[in-house]
Every structure is written in structure tokens, then in C-alpha cells.
PAZA-54049 format. One record per residue: residue number from 1; chain; x negated, y, z negated of N, C-alpha, C in turn. Coordinates in pm, whole numbers, plus 50000, padded with zeros to 5 digits. Atoms other than C-alpha are relative to their C-alpha. Layout:
N
- NUM,A,X,Y,Z,X,Y,Z,X,Y,Z
...
END
This chain:
202
- 1,A,50101,50150,50024,51169,51714,50499,50032,49977,49885
- 2,A,49978,50093,50094,51298,51453,50270,49902,49939,49992
- 3,A,50095,50037,50039,51043,51325,50083,50009,49949,49867
- 4,A,49992,50084,50074,51004,50999,49884,49861,50001,49942
- 5,A,50125,49998,49998,50692,51027,49687,50002,49885,49899
- 6,A,50039,50101,50099,50568,50680,49529,49832,50024,49978
- 7,A,50130,49960,50025,50264,50728,49328,49917,49802,49956
- 8,A,50030,50165,50018,50021,50427,49271,49917,50013,49875
- 9,A,50041,50021,50128,49884,50312,48924,49976,49867,49942
- 10,A,50010,50100,50109,49669,50100,48701,50016,50019,49892
- 11,A,49997,50013,50131,49678,49972,48376,49962,50118,49900
- 12,A,50036,49835,50072,49430,50283,48283,50069,50112,50001
- 13,A,49951,49873,49968,49639,50503,48417,50155,50055,49892
- 14,A,49875,50026,50021,49947,50419,48186,50070,50096,49893
- 15,A,49938,49909,50050,49921,50700,47967,49967,50109,49985
- 16,A,50084,49924,49921,49822,50959,48194,50152,50112,49984
- 17,A,49905,49997,49989,50105,51207,48272,50092,49974,50133
- 18,A,49935,50038,49882,50137,51161,48597,50078,49852,50066
- 19,A,49967,50103,50016,50216,50804,48494,50170,50001,49990
- 20,A,49880,50028,50095,50476,50875,48269,50131,50142,50085
- 21,A,49905,49909,49973,50641,51182,48487,50083,49962,50149
- 22,A,49892,50044,49830,50688,50982,48864,50117,49935,50020
- 23,A,49816,50104,49984,51015,50883,48971,49946,49866,50038
- 24,A,50024,50159,49961,50885,50594,49188,49862,49964,49976
- 25,A,50138,50060,50004,50575,50381,49119,49966,49861,50019
- 26,A,50031,50064,49971,50383,50151,49205,49875,49920,49902
- 27,A,50113,50064,50127,50156,49920,48972,49915,49870,50081
- 28,A,50027,50140,49908,49843,49701,49088,49889,50023,49885
- 29,A,50153,49967,50026,49484,49575,49017,49949,50036,50061
- 30,A,50111,49958,49921,49264,49777,49200,49865,49920,49973
- 31,A,50154,50100,50039,48953,49589,49264,49892,50060,49959
- 32,A,50108,49961,50042,48752,49897,49184,50010,49969,49837
- 33,A,50014,49976,50152,48879,49887,48807,50088,49846,49921
- 34,A,49976,50177,50048,48915,49469,48727,49897,49960,49906
- 35,A,50085,50053,50017,48671,49343,48493,50056,49835,49906
- 36,A,49936,50123,50061,48700,48981,48355,50041,49956,49867
- 37,A,49956,49956,50147,48750,49110,48031,50121,50043,49995
- 38,A,49846,49912,50038,49118,49293,48079,50073,49893,50146
- 39,A,49911,50086,49935,49190,49059,48406,50157,49952,49961
- 40,A,49838,50077,50039,49489,48847,48235,50074,50142,49927
- 41,A,49953,49919,50020,49587,49154,48032,50053,50115,50121
- 42,A,49975,49912,49908,49641,49400,48343,50055,49942,50051
- 43,A,49946,50007,49927,49782,49111,48519,50166,49966,49852
- 44,A,49867,49977,50100,50050,49065,48200,50094,50134,49973
- 45,A,49972,49890,50050,50068,49459,48157,50078,49988,50179
- 46,A,49942,49994,49853,50179,49446,48587,50116,49933,49984
- 47,A,49820,50070,49989,50460,49182,48529,50078,50079,49897
- 48,A,49922,49872,50084,50601,49363,48197,50040,50108,50073
- 49,A,49915,49884,49928,50625,49681,48339,50041,50018,50160
- 50,A,49912,49977,49860,50715,49603,48694,50150,49897,49986
- 51,A,49892,50052,50089,51007,49375,48497,50096,50116,49985
- 52,A,49931,49897,50143,51114,49675,48187,49990,50126,50132
- 53,A,50051,49884,49993,51028,49960,48419,50099,50039,50168
- 54,A,49951,50024,49905,51288,50023,48671,49947,50167,50149
- 55,A,50061,49857,49923,51066,50353,48837,49929,49845,50083
- 56,A,50090,50091,49899,50816,50019,48993,50085,49928,50113
- 57,A,49966,50009,49842,50914,49973,49382,49928,49918,50087
- 58,A,50082,50094,49932,50623,49814,49487,49867,49938,49917
- 59,A,50102,50056,50036,50295,49591,49397,49874,50075,50027
- 60,A,50095,49971,49955,49976,49771,49400,49950,50150,50014
- 61,A,50114,49997,49904,49694,49915,49516,49909,49842,49961
- 62,A,50076,50079,49996,49536,49561,49541,49931,49898,50103
- 63,A,50078,50002,49906,49321,49390,49743,49880,49955,49977
- 64,A,50081,50025,50004,48957,49340,49835,49923,50092,50013
- 65,A,50077,49890,49887,48654,49544,49937,49884,49959,49991
- 66,A,50123,50042,50002,48319,49462,49988,49915,50107,49965
- 67,A,50147,49944,50008,48139,49798,49894,50022,50052,49902
- 68,A,49986,50006,50173,48259,49800,49543,49924,49918,49898
- 69,A,50073,50098,50068,48054,49628,49243,50082,49889,49947
- 70,A,49877,50063,50081,48340,49426,49160,49928,49871,50080
- 71,A,50010,50079,50003,48258,49075,49163,50110,49929,50088
- 72,A,49991,50010,49962,48389,48921,49460,50143,49866,49958
- 73,A,49885,50119,50081,48605,48594,49295,50066,50086,49929
- 74,A,49984,49964,50048,48699,48776,49069,50141,50148,50038
- 75,A,49893,49918,49920,48857,49075,49316,50132,49893,50022
- 76,A,49894,50051,49943,49002,48790,49461,50168,49930,49932
- 77,A,49911,50021,50119,49181,48634,49159,50131,50096,49968
- 78,A,49854,49910,50015,49358,48935,49093,50054,50028,50092
- 79,A,49980,49925,49906,49415,49028,49478,50122,49902,49996
- 80,A,49861,50092,50025,49642,48649,49395,50076,50005,49923
- 81,A,49961,49965,50129,49744,48739,49089,50169,50093,50032
- 82,A,49894,49921,49968,49936,49034,49209,50092,50010,50149
- 83,A,49878,50123,49867,50065,48814,49542,50112,50001,49950
- 84,A,49899,50091,50068,50214,48617,49323,50117,50046,49912
- 85,A,49911,49901,49988,50400,48869,49153,50064,50108,50072
- 86,A,49922,49950,49890,50501,49043,49452,50112,49896,50015
- 87,A,49877,50088,49966,50698,48709,49575,50079,49973,49834
- 88,A,49908,50075,50168,50830,48625,49196,50092,50136,49963
- 89,A,49915,49880,50043,50983,49035,49159,50031,50032,50132
- 90,A,49949,49980,49909,51080,49024,49530,49940,50183,50046
- 91,A,50067,49848,50027,50834,49385,49525,49928,49994,50162
- 92,A,50132,50014,49923,50625,49473,49861,49914,50003,49934
- 93,A,50170,49987,50093,50249,49459,49759,49922,50090,50152
- 94,A,50053,49935,49960,50028,49747,49877,49846,50023,50026
- 95,A,50147,50079,50008,49676,49640,49961,49908,50102,50065
- 96,A,50108,49914,49941,49355,49825,49974,49858,49899,50067
- 97,A,50074,50101,49966,49106,49627,50209,49897,50143,50041
- 98,A,50092,49928,49893,48747,49738,50318,49900,49937,50019
- 99,A,50054,50096,50016,48595,49560,50494,50024,49835,49995
- 100,A,49952,50153,49987,48800,49232,50454,50119,49999,50018
- 101,A,49834,49982,49998,49083,49286,50666,49993,49798,50115
- 102,A,49982,50150,49999,48978,48917,50823,50036,49927,49913
- 103,A,49935,50074,50159,49020,48760,50529,50131,50015,49951
- 104,A,49819,49955,50064,49374,48960,50445,50093,49930,50066
- 105,A,49936,50066,49926,49476,48810,50743,50052,49869,50003
- 106,A,49958,50113,49973,49416,48507,50741,50047,49942,49830
- 107,A,49944,50022,50172,49533,48477,50334,50122,50047,50054
- 108,A,49801,49933,50001,49911,48637,50449,50026,49890,50104
- 109,A,50012,50117,49908,49847,48377,50736,50013,49819,49873
- 110,A,49959,50004,50075,49842,48139,50473,50057,49913,49901
- 111,A,49910,49947,50091,50036,48195,50222,50134,50041,50043
- 112,A,49885,49956,49863,50290,48331,50467,50153,50047,49904
- 113,A,49913,49893,50141,50483,48590,50163,50123,50007,50110
- 114,A,49926,49933,49968,50794,48649,50174,50045,50173,50046
- 115,A,50014,49859,50040,50755,49013,50052,49884,50069,50089
- 116,A,50053,49924,49924,50640,49243,50317,49822,50062,49948
- 117,A,50091,49942,50020,50251,49389,50325,49969,50121,50051
- 118,A,49998,49867,49924,50182,49717,50368,49758,50024,49944
- 119,A,50195,49964,50003,49749,49834,50473,50008,50166,49981
- 120,A,50012,49887,50046,49684,50104,50227,49892,50118,50111
- 121,A,50049,49920,49944,49523,50420,50411,49913,49957,50092
- 122,A,50136,50103,49876,49409,50248,50747,49996,50094,50114
- 123,A,50089,49899,49919,49177,50414,50933,49938,49962,50141
- 124,A,50099,50112,49866,49068,50105,51178,50039,50067,50137
- 125,A,49987,49986,49848,49058,50108,51573,50138,49931,50057
- 126,A,49808,50062,49908,49408,50045,51786,49963,49827,50012
- 127,A,49946,50134,50044,49232,49691,51800,50042,49938,49893
- 128,A,49991,50000,50094,49211,49632,51442,50166,50018,49909
- 129,A,49866,50026,50022,49604,49759,51409,50098,49916,50076
- 130,A,49894,50107,49962,49760,49538,51649,50020,49850,49959
- 131,A,50014,50156,50074,49580,49242,51497,50111,50022,49845
- 132,A,49913,50007,50136,49771,49368,51156,50131,50016,50054
- 133,A,49773,50023,50007,50105,49431,51336,50062,49872,50034
- 134,A,49983,50129,49983,50061,49114,51500,50077,49898,49884
- 135,A,50022,50079,50100,50051,48946,51193,50114,50027,49909
- 136,A,49810,49956,50084,50382,49118,51035,49916,50115,49893
- 137,A,50057,49856,50077,50130,49427,50834,50115,50111,50034
- 138,A,49962,49893,49951,50303,49725,50809,49852,50115,49992
- 139,A,50127,49899,49988,50020,50056,50838,50055,50171,49935
- 140,A,49975,49909,50065,50001,50331,50604,49890,50101,50023
- 141,A,50068,49942,49941,49829,50598,50784,50012,50149,49879
- 142,A,49964,49912,50111,49690,50875,50530,49911,50143,50104
- 143,A,50057,49839,49968,49495,51233,50628,49892,49974,50120
- 144,A,50134,50048,49901,49197,51072,50826,50018,49849,50074
- 145,A,50023,50103,49978,49284,50841,51050,50009,50033,50168
- 146,A,50058,50035,49878,49240,50708,51443,50115,50018,50093
- 147,A,49858,49958,49943,49537,50894,51659,50014,49845,50105
- 148,A,49946,50079,49870,49478,50602,51931,50061,49888,49916
- 149,A,49892,50113,50089,49587,50320,51621,50128,50048,49997
- 150,A,49870,49940,50030,49866,50567,51539,50077,49963,50137
- 151,A,49927,49982,49833,49987,50584,51916,50042,49817,50055
- 152,A,49999,50153,50034,49947,50191,51929,50114,49954,49920
- 153,A,49949,50087,50101,50145,50077,51618,50165,50050,50053
- 154,A,49893,49950,49979,50493,50069,51673,50071,50088,49924
- 155,A,50008,49894,50061,50635,50334,51506,50168,49930,49881
- 156,A,49897,50105,50104,50925,50056,51261,49900,49967,49883
- 157,A,50114,50067,50075,50553,49949,51121,49910,50123,49912
- 158,A,50112,49889,50074,50428,50313,50989,50070,50070,49896
- 159,A,50006,49940,50116,50414,50494,50675,49891,50109,50009
- 160,A,50095,49907,50006,50216,50790,50598,49965,50033,49874
- 161,A,50036,49984,50135,50045,50866,50227,49887,50151,50021
- 162,A,50104,49848,49990,49869,51215,50105,49879,49882,49959
- 163,A,50164,50017,50081,49536,50987,49888,49987,50086,49962
- 164,A,50058,49864,50078,49299,51206,49807,49995,50083,50070
- 165,A,49966,49879,49975,49441,51441,50002,50061,50094,49917
- 166,A,49972,49882,50046,49547,51757,49835,50168,50051,49989
- 167,A,49912,49895,49955,49785,51901,50030,50188,49897,50006
- 168,A,49933,50053,50010,50101,51807,50123,50053,49923,50119
- 169,A,50015,50116,49867,50234,51501,50307,50081,50024,50170
- 170,A,49952,49925,49857,50469,51732,50561,49847,49966,50074
- 171,A,50087,49984,49925,50111,51816,50667,49983,49925,50088
- 172,A,50106,50133,49922,50009,51461,50772,50119,49929,50066
- 173,A,49891,50025,49921,50377,51417,50928,50006,50103,50111
- 174,A,50020,49875,49834,50365,51715,51148,49866,49970,50086
- 175,A,50153,49992,49912,49985,51653,51263,50045,49856,50065
- 176,A,49941,50151,49907,50142,51245,51325,50111,50046,50062
- 177,A,49881,49976,49893,50446,51376,51487,49901,50061,50174
- 178,A,50085,49914,49943,50187,51616,51707,49917,49831,50117
- 179,A,50126,50163,49922,49961,51258,51819,50095,49946,50037
- 180,A,49928,50119,49909,50284,51081,51907,50088,50059,50081
- 181,A,49902,49877,49809,50448,51392,52146,50140,49988,49912
- 182,A,49841,49971,50033,50764,51372,51926,50031,50050,49932
- 183,A,50008,49889,50136,50919,51643,51667,49946,49973,49850
- 184,A,50052,49970,50120,50803,51657,51345,50155,49915,49916
- 185,A,49926,50038,50084,51178,51584,51200,50051,49842,50087
- 186,A,50027,50185,49913,51225,51232,51468,49913,49950,49943
- 187,A,50065,50027,50085,50922,51153,51283,50047,49994,49841
- 188,A,49962,50043,50141,51019,51190,50935,50110,49922,49984
- 189,A,49875,50125,50014,51359,50980,50992,49951,49906,50047
- 190,A,50015,50115,49955,51172,50736,51143,49949,49945,49872
- 191,A,50057,50019,50101,50932,50708,50829,50095,50012,49878
- 192,A,49924,49988,50116,51233,50760,50582,50080,49827,49982
- 193,A,49914,50113,49984,51449,50445,50721,49878,49883,49975
- 194,A,50051,50100,50075,51109,50261,50683,49950,49986,49855
- 195,A,49990,50027,50144,51054,50367,50335,50111,49924,49910
- 196,A,49880,50012,50087,51419,50293,50249,50011,49840,50049
- 197,A,49935,50167,49933,51393,49897,50458,49854,49930,49848
- 198,A,50178,50064,50058,51021,49850,50232,50115,50015,49875
- 199,A,50034,49931,50147,51108,50011,49872,50150,49985,49986
- 200,A,49860,49994,50080,51474,50045,49828,50188,49940,50101
- 201,A,49893,50094,49898,51652,49755,50026,50022,49895,49906
- 202,A,49988,50127,50089,51695,49575,49675,50134,50022,49964
END
């Protein structure tokens, strides 16, 4: 199984060994880790890093989260900044959304971005999966997902991720292949093509 790992980072991670050693990276302003004092600095860091570091193949995680303490106006501003960078630099957007799916779908409809939007760690019900799919989103499934949502989603719109899971991505793909009643190799090929289209098509 060929694996292409994209690691997600914020500005606070820039001196960590994980950031320094990662082969491919996504960078964003996570709604958990933004303050009024550092939003401009984080935005500038993303712009400069995305322009100058060839490992950057996506913008994110970014988005909105109703369960975190960060002021929603600030979260929204940070999200808009990341969307603008995604569009300007022609990089896909990886979205963190907790209890804000309706707002994010509405925002995508009003902005009509050219770059793909990917929902990170999707755990929602099939109805929400279909709502996202109808609005042109991709869905990334982690270790915990609703099997019916995976079955509902067109395979050309799905990705997989480890997120907090410390095991191997191949475990998640093998489990998902069982859910979809297809071979692990077939699903691996599908997901590889999706990743190639999203991240390596430039």
C-alpha cells in the first residue's frame, strides 16, 4: 500500500521536529489556536510559508468550532484569511467544523471558491454527508466514522486520515474497504487518485 502522508500544522508548530521532518504539509489557522494578538502574524506566516516552502500542498486546518472558547468573530476572520490564501495560491482547503456545517455550506455557496474544500474528520450522519457532497465538498474520514455516511458518499469524494489515532492509516482504509464491501487494494487506489487530484495536480 502506497501512502502519501500530509501533516497539518499551525504557526506554533513551526520549530517542532514533526514540522521540520514532514514530507508534505498543510498549514492553517486552527480555531482553537488564534488570538486577536497573533491573527495577523499567523496569516502572514501562512502566506510566506505557503509561497516559499514547496512541501505545502494545502491550507488548513482552518474553520469554525462552536465548542471552543475562541470568539466566533475572530474564528470567522481567521477562516476567511485562510480561504483567501487558498484561492490566491491555488491550494485546497482543509476544514475543521464543529456544529457549524450549515454556516460553512452557506459560506461556500456565497464565495463560490475555485479550490476544493475538504471536511476534516467527518463523523456526521448520511444526511449531512449528502448535503456536503451536493455542495461540492470532499469528506475525509478518520478512525471514528458513521458507516452509513461512508457508504452514501461517492468514492471519488472521499479521503482518509489518522488524526488523533496513533495507528496506521492502512488500518483505517482496510476497515473502510470492509464497510464498502470492496478490496483494500481497490479502495487504496481510489483514495490515491483522489489525493493526486486534490494535492498533486498543480
